[in-house]
C-alpha positions as CSV (number, residue, x, y, z in Angstrom):
1,M,0.0,0.0,0.0
2,K,2.9,2.3,0.8
3,A,4.3,1.8,-2.6
4,L,1.1,2.8,-4.3
5,V,0.9,6.0,-2.2
6,L,4.4,6.8,-3.3
7,L,3.5,6.1,-6.9
8,V,0.5,8.6,-6.7
9,A,2.7,11.2,-4.9
10,F,5.5,11.0,-7.4
11,G,3.0,11.0,-10.3
12,A,1.3,14.1,-8.8
13,V,4.7,15.9,-8.7
14,L,5.3,14.9,-12.4
15,V,1.8,16.2,-13.3
16,V,2.5,19.6,-11.6
17,I,5.7,19.8,-13.7
18,A,3.8,18.9,-16.9
19,V,1.2,21.6,-16.1
20,A,3.9,24.2,-15.7
21,L,5.4,23.2,-19.1
22,G,2.2,22.5,-21.1
23,G,-0.8,23.9,-19.3
24,K,-4.2,22.2,-19.0
25,P,-3.8,19.7,-21.9
26,A,-0.6,18.4,-20.3
27,A,-2.5,18.0,-17.0
28,I,-5.1,15.9,-18.7
29,G,-2.4,13.7,-20.3
30,G,-0.4,13.5,-17.1
31,G,-3.4,12.6,-15.0
32,I,-4.4,9.8,-17.4
33,A,-0.8,8.5,-17.3
34,V,-0.8,8.4,-13.5
35,I,-4.2,6.5,-13.5
36,A,-3.0,4.1,-16.2
37,Q,0.3,3.4,-14.3
38,L,-1.5,2.9,-11.0
39,W,-4.0,0.5,-12.6
40,A,-1.2,-1.4,-14.3
41,V,0.9,-1.8,-11.1
42,A,-2.2,-2.8,-9.1
43,L,-2.9,-5.4,-11.7
44,L,0.6,-6.9,-11.8
45,R,1.5,-6.7,-8.1
46,P,-0.5,-9.7,-6.8
47,K,1.2,-12.0,-9.4
48,M,4.8,-11.0,-9.0
49,R,5.8,-14.5,-7.8
50,A,3.3,-16.4,-9.9
51,P,4.3,-18.8,-12.7
52,N,5.4,-17.2,-15.9
53,P,2.1,-17.5,-17.9
54,E,0.2,-15.8,-15.1
55,F,2.8,-13.1,-14.7
56,M,3.0,-12.4,-18.4
57,A,-0.8,-12.3,-18.7
58,R,-0.9,-9.6,-16.1
59,W,2.1,-7.8,-17.6
60,L,0.5,-7.7,-21.0
61,G,-2.7,-6.5,-19.4
62,G,-0.7,-3.6,-17.9
63,M,0.7,-2.7,-21.3
64,G,-2.8,-2.8,-22.8
65,I,-3.9,-0.4,-20.1
66,R,-1.2,2.0,-21.0
67,L,-2.1,1.8,-24.7
68,L,-5.7,2.4,-23.7
69,G,-4.5,5.6,-22.0
70,V,-2.9,6.8,-25.2
71,G,-6.3,6.3,-26.9
72,I,-8.2,8.1,-24.2
73,V,-5.8,11.1,-24.4
74,L,-6.3,11.2,-28.2
75,I,-10.0,11.1,-27.9
76,V,-10.3,13.6,-25.0
77,S,-7.7,16.1,-26.0
78,R,-6.2,15.6,-29.4
79,T,-3.4,18.0,-28.7
80,V,0.3,17.7,-28.8
81,P,0.8,19.0,-25.2
82,A,-1.6,16.3,-23.9
83,L,0.3,13.6,-25.6
84,L,3.6,15.0,-24.4
85,G,2.2,15.3,-20.9
86,Y,1.1,11.6,-21.0
87,V,4.5,10.4,-22.2
88,G,6.4,12.8,-20.0
89,V,4.7,11.5,-16.9
90,L,4.4,7.8,-17.9
91,L,8.1,7.3,-18.8
92,P,9.6,8.2,-15.4
93,L,6.9,6.1,-13.7
94,L,7.8,3.2,-16.0
95,F,11.5,3.5,-15.2
96,L,10.7,3.4,-11.5
97,E,8.0,0.6,-11.8
98,T,10.3,-2.0,-10.2
99,R,10.5,0.2,-7.1
100,F,6.7,0.3,-6.8
101,L,6.3,-3.5,-7.3
102,R,8.3,-4.5,-4.3
């Protein structure tokens, strides 16, 4: 639970940075990125020690959630700052994903 709170806190800091750089569209993209990453981590976390097929199914589900996030950003905003906000928030969270899965 503590790791998920840290994920949300770090994501919120990244969204604030995205808002400072890109305004409201970047906030939309960044917020969707935090929600997608939180959902993906919550999906994968219970099966971290599971056999490979179960783990990979959850991992692939997380990747699908992130792809769904891109689609939502495109539908809701359709602006370059929103997409950059999504990518700019999601990438640091992805790089730190192993920290949040412990």
